[in-house]
GUSERO-250018 format. One record per residue: residue in one letter; z, x, y of N, C-alpha, C in turn. Coordinates in pm, whole numbers, padded with zeros to 5 digits. Layout:
N
A;Z;X;Y;Z;X;Y;Z;X;Y $
...
//
This chain:
315
X;03130;05592;06923;03065;05465;06958;02914;05485;06971 $
X;02876;05598;07018;02733;05625;07032;02668;05628;06896 $
X;02739;05692;06801;02684;05702;06664;02675;05563;06602 $
X;02784;05484;06623;02785;05349;06566;02674;05263;06626 $
X;02659;05270;06755;02555;05192;06820;02419;05235;06773 $
X;02401;05365;06753;02272;05413;06704;02244;05367;06563 $
X;02350;05362;06485;02333;05315;06345;02289;05170;06341 $
X;02356;05088;06423;02321;04945;06425;02180;04923;06474 $
X;02147;05003;06584;02010;04986;06634;01910;05028;06527 $
X;01942;05130;06448;01850;05174;06342;01842;05073;06227 $
X;01958;05010;06198;01961;04913;06086;01879;04788;06118 $
X;01893;04742;06244;01825;04617;06280;01684;04638;06332 $
X;01646;04761;06350;01509;04785;06397;01410;04751;06286 $
X;01300;04695;06326;01191;04658;06232;01244;04567;06120 $
X;01332;04472;06156;01395;04384;06058;01294;04299;05981 $
X;01193;04241;06043;01096;04160;05966;01032;04237;05851 $
X;00999;04363;05876;00936;04442;05771;01034;04463;05655 $
X;01161;04490;05690;01260;04513;05585;01283;04387;05501 $
X;01283;04270;05567;01302;04144;05493;01187;04120;05398 $
X;01066;04148;05446;00948;04131;05360;00957;04222;05239 $
X;00997;04346;05261;01007;04442;05151;01114;04399;05051 $
X;01228;04351;05103;01335;04307;05014;01292;04187;04930 $
X;01225;04094;04997;01177;03974;04925;01078;04013;04816 $
X;00989;04105;04851;00891;04150;04753;00959;04217;04634 $
X;01065;04294;04662;01135;04362;04555;01202;04261;04462 $
X;01262;04158;04523;01328;04055;04441;01225;03982;04355 $
X;01110;03946;04415;01005;03877;04340;00951;03964;04227 $
X;00934;04090;04255;00886;04182;04152;00986;04191;04038 $
X;01116;04189;04074;01220;04197;03971;01214;04075;03878 $
X;01206;03958;03942;01203;03836;03860;01071;03822;03784 $
X;00962;03865;03847;00833;03860;03779;00836;03949;03655 $
X;00893;04068;03672;00906;04160;03559;00997;04101;03453 $
X;01105;04036;03499;01202;03979;03406;01137;03867;03323 $
X;01060;03782;03392;00995;03671;03322;00893;03721;03223 $
X;00816;03820;03261;00711;03869;03173;00763;03950;03056 $
X;00887;03992;03062;00944;04067;02950;01025;03976;02858 $
X;01039;03845;02894;01110;03751;02808;01021;03707;02692 $
X;01085;03677;02579;01013;03625;02463;00973;03480;02485 $
X;00862;03439;02420;00811;03303;02433;00810;03237;02295 $
X;00855;03111;02289;00857;03036;02164;00814;02893;02192 $
X;00723;02840;02109;00669;02706;02130;00682;02624;02002 $
X;00723;02499;02013;00728;02408;01898;00719;02264;01948 $
X;00692;02173;01856;00682;02031;01888;00817;01963;01866 $
X;00851;01874;01959;00976;01800;01952;00945;01651;01964 $
X;01006;01572;01877;00985;01427;01880;01034;01368;02012 $
X;00955;01277;02064;00987;01213;02191;01086;01099;02168 $
X;01195;01098;02245;01299;00997;02231;01293;00898;02347 $
X;01297;00769;02314;01304;00668;02420;01348;00536;02359 $
X;01399;00448;02440;01443;00317;02396;01360;00211;02468 $
X;01289;00130;02389;01198;00030;02446;01280;-00082;02509 $
X;01246;-00123;02629;01321;-00230;02697;01316;-00361;02618 $
X;01422;-00439;02626;01430;-00567;02555;01319;-00661;02600 $
X;01259;-00730;02503;01154;-00828;02533;01016;-00768;02551 $
X;01003;-00635;02542;00873;-00569;02560;00838;-00490;02435 $
X;00709;-00457;02424;00662;-00375;02311;00547;-00289;02360 $
X;00531;-00173;02298;00422;-00082;02335;00293;-00133;02274 $
X;00187;-00141;02358;00060;-00201;02314;-00046;-00099;02278 $
X;-00027;00026;02315;-00125;00129;02280;-00053;00257;02242 $
X;-00114;00331;02151;-00048;00451;02097;-00034;00558;02203 $
X;00085;00614;02214;00106;00728;02303;00163;00843;02222 $
X;00182;00956;02288;00231;01073;02217;00367;01046;02153 $
X;00381;01084;02026;00509;01070;01959;00592;01198;01971 $
X;00528;01305;02014;00599;01431;02033;00536;01507;02149 $
X;00609;01602;02203;00558;01688;02310;00579;01834;02271 $
X;00505;01920;02336;00517;02063;02309;00619;02124;02404 $
X;00718;02188;02346;00823;02253;02425;00803;02404;02417 $
X;00808;02469;02533;00796;02614;02539;00924;02673;02596 $
X;00979;02771;02526;01100;02840;02570;01065;02983;02608 $
X;01126;03030;02715;01116;03172;02751;01257;03225;02770 $
X;01291;03327;02693;01424;03384;02700;01427;03517;02627 $
X;01545;03570;02609;01556;03696;02536;01519;03674;02390 $
X;01477;03779;02327;01436;03769;02187;01549;03717;02100 $
X;01671;03765;02126;01785;03723;02047;01810;03573;02061 $
X;01790;03522;02183;01816;03381;02208;01709;03292;02145 $
X;01582;03326;02168;01473;03239;02121;01464;03236;01968 $
X;01499;03346;01902;01491;03350;01756;01586;03251;01691 $
X;01695;03220;01756;01796;03132;01697;01779;02986;01735 $
X;01678;02956;01818;01658;02820;01868;01552;02749;01784 $
X;01577;02622;01752;01477;02540;01685;01466;02405;01753 $
X;01379;02317;01699;01352;02189;01763;01475;02101;01775 $
X;01572;02119;01686;01692;02035;01690;01782;02066;01808 $
X;01758;02180;01874;01842;02220;01986;01793;02164;02119 $
X;01678;02096;02119;01620;02040;02240;01601;01890;02222 $
X;01640;01813;02319;01616;01669;02318;01517;01635;02429 $
X;01406;01577;02389;01301;01544;02484;01288;01392;02491 $
X;01289;01337;02609;01285;01192;02620;01225;01142;02748 $
X;01211;01010;02755;01160;00939;02873;01255;00825;02902 $
X;01291;00809;03027;01383;00704;03068;01304;00577;03099 $
X;01321;00475;03013;01251;00348;03033;01344;00237;03083 $
X;01464;00273;03121;01564;00172;03157;01523;00090;03279 $
X;01439;00144;03364;01402;00072;03486;01286;-00024;03468 $
X;01227;-00028;03349;01109;-00114;03325;01155;-00251;03277 $
X;01112;-00353;03347;01155;-00490;03315;01037;-00583;03285 $
X;00918;-00547;03327;00802;-00636;03313;00686;-00564;03246 $
X;00592;-00640;03185;00473;-00577;03124;00392;-00500;03227 $
X;00319;-00400;03178;00234;-00319;03265;00217;-00180;03210 $
X;00141;-00099;03282;00119;00041;03245;00201;00129;03338 $
X;00282;00216;03280;00372;00302;03357;00351;00447;03315 $
X;00348;00536;03415;00342;00680;03388;00476;00741;03427 $
X;00543;00799;03327;00681;00845;03347;00696;00993;03312 $
X;00788;01058;03381;00813;01200;03359;00889;01223;03229 $
X;00855;01333;03162;00923;01373;03040;01034;01471;03076 $
X;01153;01446;03023;01264;01537;03050;01302;01612;02922 $
X;01348;01733;02940;01395;01813;02827;01539;01852;02852 $
X;01627;01813;02761;01770;01841;02776;01814;01940;02669 $
X;01890;02040;02713;01946;02137;02619;02065;02074;02545 $
X;02078;02108;02420;02189;02058;02338;02270;02176;02284 $
X;02397;02150;02264;02483;02248;02197;02481;02386;02260 $
X;02448;02485;02177;02455;02625;02219;02357;02659;02331 $
X;02250;02579;02347;02150;02610;02449;02204;02596;02590 $
X;02310;02516;02606;02363;02494;02739;02417;02623;02802 $
X;02456;02718;02718;02518;02841;02769;02427;02962;02762 $
X;02301;02942;02722;02211;03057;02710;02138;03079;02841 $
X;02149;03196;02897;02076;03236;03017;02033;03381;03002 $
X;01916;03421;03050;01817;03333;03113;01741;03254;03005 $
X;01703;03131;03035;01625;03050;02944;01544;02951;03025 $
X;01414;02960;03012;01324;02868;03082;01267;02768;02980 $
X;01278;02638;03010;01230;02532;02921;01123;02451;02993 $
X;01003;02443;02934;00896;02362;02991;00839;02271;02883 $
X;00783;02157;02925;00724;02062;02830;00580;02033;02869 $
X;00501;01997;02770;00360;01961;02792;00325;01847;02695 $
X;00280;01732;02744;00255;01699;02885;00386;01672;02960 $
X;00375;01679;03091;00494;01655;03173;00514;01507;03203 $
X;00407;01427;03186;00415;01283;03205;00346;01211;03089 $
X;00395;01092;03058;00335;01012;02951;00320;00868;03000 $
X;00204;00809;02968;00177;00670;03008;00220;00574;02898 $
X;00283;00465;02936;00325;00359;02845;00261;00228;02887 $
X;00200;00160;02790;00140;00028;02814;00229;-00077;02747 $
X;00300;-00155;02827;00393;-00254;02774;00335;-00395;02782 $
X;00358;-00471;02672;00323;-00613;02667;00445;-00690;02620 $
X;00442;-00824;02635;00554;-00903;02584;00568;-00885;02433 $
X;00691;-00882;02384;00718;-00872;02241;00691;-01007;02175 $
X;00625;-01004;02057;00589;-01127;01988;00616;-01113;01839 $
X;00654;-01225;01775;00669;-01231;01630;00579;-01341;01576 $
X;00529;-01320;01453;00438;-01418;01392;00445;-01407;01240 $
X;00446;-01522;01172;00443;-01523;01026;00298;-01517;00979 $
X;00272;-01435;00877;00134;-01410;00836;00124;-01404;00683 $
X;00007;-01446;00630;-00016;-01454;00487;-00036;-01315;00426 $
X;00005;-01302;00298;-00015;-01178;00224;-00117;-01198;00113 $
X;-00199;-01095;00089;-00289;-01093;-00025;-00273;-00960;-00097 $
X;-00305;-00958;-00225;-00292;-00835;-00305;-00424;-00760;-00306 $
X;-00418;-00630;-00285;-00537;-00545;-00292;-00547;-00490;-00434 $
X;-00623;-00559;-00518;-00632;-00525;-00660;-00754;-00437;-00686 $
X;-00735;-00332;-00763;-00844;-00242;-00799;-00843;-00219;-00950 $
X;-00960;-00188;-01004;-00969;-00158;-01146;-00964;-00285;-01231 $
X;-00976;-00267;-01361;-00976;-00379;-01455;-00881;-00352;-01570 $
X;-00822;-00459;-01626;-00738;-00440;-01745;-00819;-00383;-01860 $
X;-00751;-00342;-01966;-00818;-00286;-02083;-00917;-00387;-02140 $
X;-01016;-00335;-02214;-01117;-00422;-02274;-01049;-00525;-02364 $
X;-01090;-00651;-02344;-01029;-00757;-02421;-00911;-00823;-02353 $
X;-00883;-00782;-02226;-00771;-00839;-02151;-00818;-00878;-02011 $
X;-00754;-00979;-01956;-00788;-01028;-01822;-00660;-01051;-01742 $
X;-00677;-01045;-01607;-00568;-01086;-01518;-00570;-01237;-01510 $
X;-00474;-01302;-01575;-00469;-01448;-01578;-00420;-01504;-01445 $
X;-00322;-01435;-01384;-00266;-01484;-01259;-00176;-01375;-01202 $
X;-00144;-01387;-01072;-00046;-01297;-01012;00030;-01371;-00904 $
X;00147;-01316;-00872;00233;-01377;-00771;00286;-01270;-00677 $
X;00289;-01301;-00548;00351;-01215;-00449;00479;-01282;-00401 $
X;00589;-01206;-00399;00717;-01258;-00352;00771;-01164;-00245 $
X;00776;-01209;-00118;00732;-01339;-00066;00580;-01344;-00049 $
X;00528;-01461;-00020;00385;-01478;00001;00346;-01461;00148 $
X;00445;-01459;00235;00422;-01436;00379;00529;-01342;00432 $
X;00498;-01275;00543;00596;-01191;00612;00586;-01218;00762 $
X;00692;-01180;00833;00693;-01192;00978;00669;-01053;01037 $
X;00569;-01042;01125;00542;-00914;01190;00584;-00922;01336 $
X;00618;-00806;01392;00666;-00798;01529;00594;-00685;01601 $
X;00560;-00710;01728;00496;-00606;01807;00443;-00661;01937 $
X;00358;-00582;02003;00297;-00625;02128;00212;-00750;02104 $
X;00210;-00841;02199;00146;-00972;02183;00001;-00959;02139 $
X;-00078;-00873;02201;-00220;-00863;02167;-00240;-00811;02025 $
X;-00155;-00720;01979;-00168;-00665;01844;-00129;-00767;01739 $
X;-00024;-00843;01764;00022;-00943;01668;-00078;-01058;01658 $
X;-00132;-01100;01771;-00229;-01210;01771;-00358;-01171;01700 $
X;-00394;-01043;01704;-00520;-00997;01643;-00509;-00980;01492 $
X;-00388;-00979;01438;-00370;-00954;01295;-00410;-01077;01215 $
X;-00488;-01056;01108;-00520;-01164;01014;-00430;-01147;00892 $
X;-00473;-01197;00777;-00392;-01180;00655;-00372;-01032;00626 $
X;-00252;-00996;00583;-00219;-00858;00550;-00227;-00838;00400 $
X;-00263;-00717;00359;-00273;-00688;00216;-00164;-00591;00173 $
X;-00142;-00589;00043;-00052;-00490;-00014;-00122;-00355;-00021 $
X;-00047;-00254;-00058;-00111;-00128;-00095;-00195;-00152;-00220 $
X;-00281;-00057;-00253;-00368;-00072;-00369;-00283;-00087;-00496 $
X;-00313;-00192;-00574;-00246;-00215;-00702;-00351;-00195;-00812 $
X;-00330;-00096;-00897;-00429;-00057;-00998;-00404;-00133;-01128 $
X;-00506;-00205;-01172;-00498;-00281;-01297;-00557;-00205;-01415 $
X;-00610;-00087;-01390;-00685;-00015;-01492;-00603;00005;-01620 $
X;-00661;-00040;-01734;-00600;-00017;-01864;-00482;-00104;-01899 $
X;-00446;-00199;-01813;-00329;-00283;-01840;-00355;-00376;-01959 $
X;-00251;-00396;-02041;-00264;-00482;-02160;-00155;-00587;-02168 $
X;-00076;-00601;-02062;00030;-00700;-02066;00089;-00723;-01928 $
X;00177;-00820;-01913;00240;-00850;-01784;00316;-00730;-01729 $
X;00322;-00719;-01597;00400;-00613;-01534;00445;-00657;-01396 $
X;00549;-00589;-01347;00607;-00618;-01215;00623;-00485;-01142 $
X;00591;-00484;-01012;00613;-00364;-00931;00639;-00403;-00787 $
X;00692;-00308;-00711;00713;-00327;-00568;00599;-00259;-00492 $
X;00556;-00322;-00385;00446;-00268;-00307;00477;-00280;-00158 $
X;00429;-00184;-00081;00440;-00192;00064;00325;-00276;00119 $
X;00344;-00327;00238;00240;-00405;00306;00166;-00313;00401 $
X;00033;-00318;00398;-00049;-00236;00487;-00057;-00303;00624 $
X;-00003;-00239;00725;00000;-00297;00859;-00126;-00260;00937 $
X;-00171;-00347;01028;-00295;-00321;01100;-00283;-00212;01205 $
X;-00160;-00179;01242;-00138;-00083;01350;00002;-00026;01334 $
X;00017;00101;01365;00149;00164;01352;00250;00111;01452 $
X;00201;00038;01554;00290;-00019;01654;00342;-00157;01613 $
X;00293;-00208;01498;00338;-00337;01447;00436;-00312;01332 $
X;00541;-00389;01328;00644;-00372;01226;00667;-00503;01150 $
X;00724;-00491;01029;00763;-00608;00951;00910;-00638;00979 $
X;00940;-00764;01002;01078;-00806;01022;01142;-00824;00885 $
X;01248;-00752;00859;01317;-00764;00730;01268;-00662;00629 $
X;01279;-00697;00501;01246;-00608;00390;01099;-00568;00394 $
X;01067;-00437;00398;00927;-00394;00408;00851;-00396;00275 $
X;00921;-00413;00162;00855;-00413;00032;00850;-00555;-00025 $
X;00741;-00583;-00099;00729;-00713;-00164;00716;-00692;-00316 $
X;00744;-00797;-00392;00733;-00792;-00538;00598;-00847;-00582 $
X;00531;-00772;-00669;00404;-00815;-00727;00425;-00838;-00876 $
X;00395;-00959;-00923;00410;-00993;-01064;00273;-01034;-01119 $
X;00227;-00962;-01221;00095;-00988;-01279;00109;-01039;-01421 $
X;00023;-01135;-01457;00020;-01189;-01592;-00112;-01146;-01656 $
X;-00104;-01044;-01741;-00222;-00993;-01811;-00223;-01052;-01952 $
X;-00332;-01119;-01985;-00343;-01182;-02116;-00471;-01138;-02186 $
X;-00471;-01156;-02318;-00592;-01126;-02393;-00705;-01219;-02349 $
X;-00824;-01163;-02340;-00941;-01242;-02304;-00971;-01342;-02415 $
X;-00992;-01466;-02377;-01025;-01571;-02475;-01176;-01585;-02484 $
X;-01227;-01584;-02607;-01372;-01592;-02628;-01403;-01697;-02735 $
X;-01511;-01769;-02714;-01559;-01866;-02813;-01686;-01812;-02877 $
X;-01703;-01844;-03007;-01822;-01796;-03079;-01856;-01894;-03191 $
X;-01986;-01915;-03211;-02030;-02002;-03319;-02082;-01918;-03434 $
X;-02037;-01952;-03554;-02081;-01882;-03675;-02172;-01977;-03753 $
X;-02294;-01930;-03780;-02395;-02014;-03846;-02489;-01921;-03924 $
X;-02502;-01935;-04055;-02445;-02043;-04138;-02310;-02004;-04195 $
X;-02235;-02108;-04232;-02108;-02092;-04302;-02121;-02170;-04433 $
X;-02088;-02105;-04541;-02102;-02169;-04671;-01999;-02281;-04689 $
X;-02044;-02391;-04753;-01956;-02501;-04785;-01903;-02480;-04927 $
X;-01771;-02484;-04940;-01708;-02465;-05072;-01656;-02598;-05122 $
X;-01688;-02629;-05249;-01643;-02753;-05312;-01527;-02720;-05406 $
X;-01416;-02785;-05385;-01296;-02757;-05465;-01260;-02878;-05551 $
X;-01186;-02846;-05658;-01133;-02950;-05747;-01243;-03035;-05812 $
X;-01359;-02974;-05835;-01467;-03046;-05903;-01454;-03024;-06054 $
X;-01467;-03131;-06131;-01458;-03123;-06277;-01560;-03025;-06332 $
X;-01519;-02948;-06432;-01610;-02850;-06494;-01730;-02917;-06559 $
X;-01719;-03047;-06587;-01831;-03118;-06650;-01934;-03163;-06548 $
X;-01904;-03140;-06421;-01996;-03185;-06316;-02038;-03066;-06229 $
X;-02149;-03086;-06161;-02195;-02984;-06066;-02266;-03052;-05950 $
X;-02271;-02980;-05837;-02337;-03032;-05718;-02465;-02951;-05698 $
X;-02573;-03024;-05692;-02700;-02958;-05674;-02722;-02924;-05525 $
X;-02783;-02808;-05502;-02819;-02762;-05367;-02701;-02772;-05269 $
X;-02596;-02692;-05290;-02482;-02696;-05197;-02529;-02668;-05054 $
X;-02492;-02746;-04957;-02539;-02727;-04819;-02461;-02616;-04747 $
X;-02511;-02582;-04629;-02443;-02487;-04541;-02407;-02560;-04411 $
X;-02310;-02503;-04339;-02270;-02562;-04211;-02248;-02454;-04106 $
X;-02187;-02494;-03995;-02154;-02396;-03889;-02019;-02432;-03829 $
X;-01951;-02329;-03782;-01817;-02345;-03724;-01811;-02270;-03591 $
X;-01755;-02335;-03490;-01732;-02269;-03361;-01582;-02247;-03345 $
X;-01543;-02121;-03317;-01401;-02086;-03304;-01374;-02027;-03167 $
X;-01247;-02021;-03132;-01204;-01959;-03006;-01076;-01882;-03032 $
X;-01066;-01764;-02968;-00947;-01681;-02985;-00956;-01556;-02902 $
X;-00861;-01466;-02918;-00865;-01340;-02845;-00998;-01267;-02869 $
X;-01053;-01210;-02763;-01185;-01148;-02772;-01194;-01044;-02883 $
X;-01093;-00958;-02891;-01098;-00852;-02992;-01095;-00910;-03133 $
X;-01022;-01019;-03152;-01013;-01083;-03284;-01145;-01151;-03317 $
X;-01202;-01224;-03223;-01327;-01297;-03247;-01442;-01200;-03275 $
X;-01443;-01088;-03200;-01551;-00992;-03221;-01543;-00929;-03360 $
X;-01424;-00917;-03416;-01408;-00856;-03549;-01420;-00956;-03662 $
X;-01429;-01084;-03628;-01431;-01190;-03729;-01566;-01194;-03802 $
X;-01561;-01211;-03935;-01681;-01224;-04018;-01696;-01370;-04063 $
X;-01820;-01409;-04082;-01845;-01547;-04125;-01780;-01576;-04259 $
X;-01761;-01473;-04345;-01698;-01492;-04475;-01552;-01536;-04464 $
X;-01492;-01511;-04345;-01353;-01550;-04324;-01338;-01697;-04284 $
X;-01451;-01763;-04262;-01450;-01903;-04222;-01508;-01987;-04336 $
X;-01452;-02103;-04356;-01498;-02188;-04466;-01499;-02335;-04425 $
X;-01595;-02409;-04487;-01594;-02554;-04485;-01557;-02598;-04626 $
X;-01443;-02660;-04641;-01392;-02697;-04773;-01408;-02847;-04796 $
X;-01461;-02880;-04914;-01478;-03021;-04952;-01398;-03047;-05080 $
X;-01305;-03140;-05073;-01221;-03174;-05187;-01295;-03276;-05277 $
X;-01321;-03239;-05402;-01396;-03323;-05497;-01306;-03385;-05604 $
X;-01179;-03386;-05580;-01087;-03435;-05685;-01107;-03584;-05714 $
X;-01168;-03656;-05623;-01189;-03800;-05645;-01319;-03831;-05719 $
X;-01399;-03727;-05748;-01527;-03748;-05816;-01507;-03730;-05967 $
X;-01544;-03833;-06047;-01524;-03828;-06192;-01652;-03848;-06272 $
X;-01760;-03886;-06206;-01885;-03910;-06280;-02002;-03874;-06189 $
X;-02119;-03852;-06247;-02239;-03823;-06168;-02268;-03936;-06069 $
X;-02336;-03896;-05959;-02375;-03995;-05859;-02395;-03929;-05724 $
X;-02418;-04011;-05627;-02436;-03962;-05489;-02311;-03999;-05410 $
X;-02254;-03899;-05342;-02127;-03918;-05272;-02138;-03864;-05127 $
X;-02066;-03931;-05041;-02052;-03881;-04903;-01911;-03827;-04887 $
X;-01902;-03699;-04852;-01773;-03629;-04845;-01749;-03577;-04702 $
X;-01623;-03550;-04672;-01585;-03503;-04537;-01519;-03365;-04546 $
X;-01589;-03262;-04497;-01535;-03126;-04506;-01414;-03106;-04414 $
X;-01334;-03009;-04447;-01227;-02957;-04361;-01252;-02808;-04340 $
X;-01199;-02755;-04231;-01224;-02613;-04199;-01107;-02528;-04241 $
X;-01138;-02399;-04265;-01036;-02299;-04293;-01072;-02174;-04214 $
X;-00976;-02124;-04134;-01001;-02008;-04049;-00873;-01927;-04035 $
X;-00882;-01799;-03997;-00762;-01718;-03975;-00669;-01783;-03872 $
X;-00541;-01755;-03886;-00440;-01822;-03802;-00453;-01788;-03654 $
X;-00510;-01671;-03618;-00514;-01631;-03478;-00639;-01679;-03405 $
X;-00719;-01766;-03467;-00830;-01831;-03397;-00817;-01982;-03416 $
X;-00874;-02056;-03322;-00874;-02202;-03330;-01016;-02252;-03350 $
X;-01031;-02352;-03434;-01162;-02412;-03457;-01188;-02516;-03348 $
X;-01295;-02494;-03271;-01332;-02586;-03165;-01420;-02700;-03216 $
X;-01509;-02666;-03308;-01602;-02767;-03358;-01661;-02717;-03489 $
X;-01717;-02809;-03566;-01786;-02770;-03688;-01887;-02879;-03724 $
X;-01984;-02841;-03802;-02086;-02933;-03853;-02122;-02890;-03995 $
X;-02153;-02985;-04081;-02153;-03130;-04056;-02014;-03188;-04070 $
X;-01997;-03308;-04009;-01870;-03378;-04022;-01860;-03452;-04155 $
X;-01977;-03485;-04210;-01980;-03545;-04344;-02101;-03492;-04419 $
X;-02087;-03487;-04553;-02191;-03430;-04638;-02224;-03531;-04749 $
X;-02351;-03556;-04765;-02394;-03641;-04877;-02451;-03550;-04985 $
X;-02394;-03558;-05105;-02433;-03469;-05213;-02465;-03551;-05340 $
X;-02544;-03487;-05425;-02576;-03547;-05555;-02499;-03472;-05661 $
X;-02418;-03546;-05736;-02337;-03488;-05841;-02402;-03522;-05976 $
X;-02420;-03418;-06057;-02484;-03438;-06190;-02400;-03368;-06295 $
X;-02426;-03403;-06424;-02354;-03331;-06530;-02391;-03184;-06526 $
X;-02297;-03099;-06550;-02324;-02955;-06549;-02420;-02919;-06659 $
X;-02512;-02829;-06632;-02608;-02785;-06729;-02739;-02859;-06723 $
X;-02743;-02969;-06645;-02870;-03042;-06636;-02971;-02965;-06555 $
//
């Protein structure tokens, strides 16, 4: 009993010092353990469900940085898909600015891995909520470049011509007409149809329904008018026994595709006068008719009537 009593007195003597030493040893063990663990960092998309009737009015972080500390074998096999990072917005019912804690939940195999320390940065995220609003808005096409030389954009159509956008009230109210993505007309020589996305004013604003619209363009040849002067007057069906002194000249104005009109020569245009009704010398007033290639139209010509002197040939 003396030995036992002496042992107990020795064990409990200076107890505070022994507790401090034991605590220090435990802390040193865990400190060493933590510092010998592998570290792995990656970005994980932030998950949350926006409360009904509300919308986010200012951009916040779409992802957070997740840091893992664990054994090398464990961290090497972990990727972003094994961690779910989110914010609980279920308690928010009214507009306002809220700062909420970010939680990180282990998924699948991570639930059974130990030791494993999971931390996130930032630990809190602010959300600015406004009432949700929808509004119908006009669309315009963002056209760049020009059709090929000799061609023009005659008209275009957007289907639909308006879209409904949805988002925070202040963002939707601030939006004016929306445009399509850039539509390049460079080198076009004929009608074409394509689908285009709508350029939104803010990533927090969305289109209700189909996000793509149809663009239909009507590219036609450029129409050009040109006057040719002088144009020779040709007399047809005149008797060989007669001749017209000092044949006059005229002018013709035509219209057609630019490339055709630019290549047209005055020799291809004619003012024709039918003389089949003339049988003897004299002075006659005649009415010319025009002759031109089929792909151009005659807009005007002069003269509308010609007074000529007909004499016997050889005089």
